[in-house]
C-alpha positions in Angstrom: 14.5 162.0 -24.3 17.7 160.0 -23.6 21.0 161.7 -23.3 23.7 160.7 -25.8 26.0 157.9 -24.7 28.9 160.2 -25.1 28.1 162.1 -21.8 26.8 159.2 -19.7 30.2 157.9 -18.5 33.5 159.2 -17.3 36.1 159.0 -20.2 38.8 156.4 -19.9 41.1 158.2 -22.3 41.5 161.8 -23.5 42.7 162.9 -26.8 45.8 165.2 -26.7 43.9 168.3 -27.8 41.2 167.7 -25.1 44.0 167.2 -22.5 45.8 170.4 -23.6 42.6 172.4 -23.4 41.1 171.2 -20.1 43.8 169.6 -18.0 47.3 170.9 -18.9 46.6 174.5 -17.8 46.2 173.2 -14.2 49.5 171.3 -14.1 52.9 172.6 -13.4 56.3 171.1 -14.1 58.7 170.8 -11.2 61.9 172.9 -11.4 64.0 170.2 -9.6 64.6 166.5 -10.1 65.2 164.4 -13.2 63.5 164.9 -16.5 60.4 162.8 -17.0 60.3 160.0 -19.5 56.5 160.2 -19.9 54.5 163.2 -21.1 51.8 164.6 -18.9 49.2 163.4 -21.5 50.5 159.8 -21.4 50.7 159.8 -17.6 47.2 161.2 -17.2 45.7 158.6 -19.6 47.5 155.8 -17.6 45.9 157.1 -14.4 42.5 157.3 -16.1 42.8 153.7 -17.3 43.9 152.6 -13.8 40.9 154.3 -12.2 38.5 152.9 -14.9 39.7 149.3 -14.8 41.1 149.0 -11.3 44.4 147.3 -10.5 44.1 143.8 -11.9 46.7 141.3 -11.0 47.5 140.5 -14.7 48.0 144.2 -15.5 50.7 144.9 -12.9 54.3 145.1 -14.0 56.8 142.5 -12.7 59.8 143.7 -10.7 63.1 142.1 -11.7 65.5 141.2 -8.9 
């Protein structure tokens, strides 16, 4: 019997409730430094996308002089 497709690959995005249940308890916020502009959930999903798709030339951000 074949497994469902849901469990055959690594997820490329996590819903916020899944993130809060499985990932957030293992993260800590630093006590020093500037406040972050991205939430842990958004940052984690960006990293998952990068690991899933690789770093493509068209996806990189351009630096302005």
